Structure formats: structure tokens, C-alpha cells
C-alpha positions as CSV (number, residue, x, y, z in Angstrom):
1,M,0.1,-0.1,-0.1
2,A,1.4,3.6,-1.0
3,K,1.7,6.3,1.6
4,A,2.1,9.8,0.6
5,V,3.4,13.0,2.7
6,K,3.9,16.6,1.6
7,S,7.4,17.9,1.1
8,K,9.3,20.7,-0.7
9,Q,11.5,20.5,-3.6
10,L,14.4,22.8,-4.7
11,I,14.5,23.5,-8.6
12,F,17.5,25.2,-10.0
13,S,19.9,25.2,-13.0
14,L,23.6,26.2,-13.3
15,P,25.9,26.2,-16.4
16,N,26.8,22.8,-17.1
17,R,30.4,21.5,-16.7
18,I,32.0,18.3,-16.0
19,G,31.9,17.7,-12.4
20,L,28.8,19.9,-11.7
21,L,26.9,17.4,-10.0
22,A,30.0,16.5,-7.7
23,E,30.2,20.2,-7.0
24,V,26.6,20.6,-6.0
25,A,26.6,17.4,-3.8
26,A,30.0,18.4,-2.1
27,A,28.7,22.0,-1.1
28,L,25.5,20.3,0.2
29,A,27.7,17.8,2.2
30,A,29.9,20.4,3.7
31,A,26.8,22.1,4.9
32,K,25.7,18.8,6.2
33,V,22.6,18.7,4.1
34,N,21.4,15.2,2.9
35,I,20.0,14.8,-0.4
36,E,16.9,12.6,-0.1
37,A,15.8,12.6,-3.7
38,V,17.4,14.1,-7.0
39,C,16.6,14.4,-10.6
40,A,19.3,15.9,-12.7
41,Y,20.0,16.3,-16.4
42,E,22.1,18.3,-18.9
43,R,20.6,20.4,-21.7
44,G,23.2,22.9,-21.9
45,Y,22.7,23.8,-18.4
46,G,22.8,21.5,-15.5
47,Y,18.9,21.2,-14.4
48,F,18.1,19.9,-11.0
49,M,15.0,19.0,-8.9
50,M,15.9,17.8,-5.4
51,V,14.6,17.0,-2.0
52,T,16.7,17.5,1.1
53,D,16.4,17.1,4.7
54,N,16.8,20.9,5.1
55,T,15.2,22.9,2.4
56,T,16.1,26.4,3.8
57,K,19.7,25.6,4.4
58,A,19.9,23.8,1.0
59,K,18.5,26.9,-0.7
60,K,21.2,29.0,0.8
61,V,24.1,26.7,-0.3
62,I,22.7,26.5,-3.9
63,S,22.0,30.3,-4.1
64,G,25.7,30.8,-2.9
65,M,26.8,28.8,-6.0
66,G,25.0,31.5,-8.2
67,A,21.7,29.7,-9.0
68,E,18.2,31.1,-8.7
69,V,16.4,28.5,-6.5
70,L,12.8,28.0,-6.7
71,V,11.0,25.9,-4.0
72,E,7.8,24.1,-4.5
73,D,5.5,21.6,-3.0
74,V,5.6,18.0,-3.9
75,M,4.5,14.7,-2.6
76,I,6.8,11.8,-1.6
77,L,5.4,8.3,-2.0
78,E,6.7,5.2,-0.5
79,V,5.4,2.3,-2.5
80,P,6.2,-1.5,-2.3
81,N,9.0,-2.1,-4.6
82,R,7.4,-4.6,-6.9
83,V,5.9,-4.8,-10.2
84,G,3.0,-2.7,-11.1
85,Q,3.1,-0.2,-8.1
86,L,3.7,3.0,-10.5
87,E,1.0,1.9,-12.7
88,K,-1.5,1.4,-9.7
89,V,-0.7,4.8,-8.1
90,S,-0.7,6.7,-11.4
91,K,-3.9,5.1,-12.4
92,Q,-5.4,6.0,-9.0
93,I,-4.3,9.6,-9.6
94,A,-5.7,9.7,-13.4
95,T,-9.0,8.2,-12.4
96,A,-9.5,11.0,-10.2
97,G,-9.0,13.5,-13.1
98,I,-5.6,14.7,-11.7
99,D,-2.7,15.4,-14.1
100,I,0.8,14.3,-13.2
101,H,3.1,17.0,-13.9
102,F,6.4,14.9,-13.3
103,V,7.6,11.8,-11.2
104,Y,11.0,10.6,-10.4
105,G,12.4,8.1,-7.8
106,S,14.3,4.9,-7.1
107,P,14.2,1.9,-5.1
108,G,14.7,2.5,-1.3
109,K,16.1,0.6,1.2
110,G,14.5,-2.9,1.9
111,K,11.2,-3.6,0.1
112,T,10.1,0.0,-0.5
113,A,10.5,2.4,-3.4
114,V,10.4,6.3,-3.0
115,L,8.6,8.4,-5.7
116,V,8.7,12.2,-6.0
117,L,5.4,13.6,-7.6
118,K,4.0,16.9,-8.7
119,T,0.3,17.0,-9.8
120,G,-2.2,19.4,-10.8
121,N,-4.0,18.9,-7.3
122,D,-1.5,17.5,-4.7
123,K,-4.1,17.9,-1.9
124,K,-6.6,15.9,-3.5
125,A,-4.1,13.3,-4.7
126,L,-2.6,13.0,-1.1
127,K,-6.1,12.2,0.4
128,L,-6.7,9.9,-2.4
129,I,-3.4,7.8,-1.9
130,N,-3.6,7.8,1.9
131,K,-7.4,6.7,2.2
């Protein structure tokens, strides 16, 4: 059974260069900020979506690197790490008429996977998933 909670995500971009991800990770580690989930990709710039254990401190660190940092609400879902769980959750959200804007995640420790989602109506989606 899936379990969802509200969280905050940092969104930012920096000019891409070799080692950028390592620089961002090192800056956060030096500030004792743990990265709990990350989506990063390159398209001329390094683009990041990231959940940390301290949004305020992480924003300050990343801003200090020259990035404009946006903070937005997201949902963190813990789902069983087995076949069909993403289908089940996404179908449940779609059936309620809620658009999923993005999802990223990975298997967690043990038998759970962690997903980060942003929907057209996070409040409604949270209630739906947690009922």
C-alpha cells in the first residue's frame, strides 16, 4: 500500500560543466545537508530537482553557487518495490482526473521504493493515496 506525505523540492539550474553534480553534492555535504531525492540532467545547463532534509539550508547553499532556486510543494510516496506499483498509483490519480506533472524516484532500502510527484492537485492526490 502506498503512503504519501507533503514535502518541498528545490528547482535550479547552473551552467553545465564536467563535475557539476559532484560540486553541488559536495557543497551540500559540507553544509551537512542530506539529499533525499534528486533528478538531474543536462541540456546545455545542468537542471536539478531535489528534495533534501533541510530545504532552507540547501537553498542558501545552492544560491551561494549562483543559482536562482525555486521551492515548490511535492509529494513523497513510499510504495512497495514490486511490479505494477507505479501503474497502480498513477492510474488511481488519473481516474480522479488529476494530471501528473512529473515523477522521479528510485528503490529505497528494503522492500520500498520512493517516488517524488507533482500533480495538478497535490492536496486531492494526497487524500486519495492515503485513504
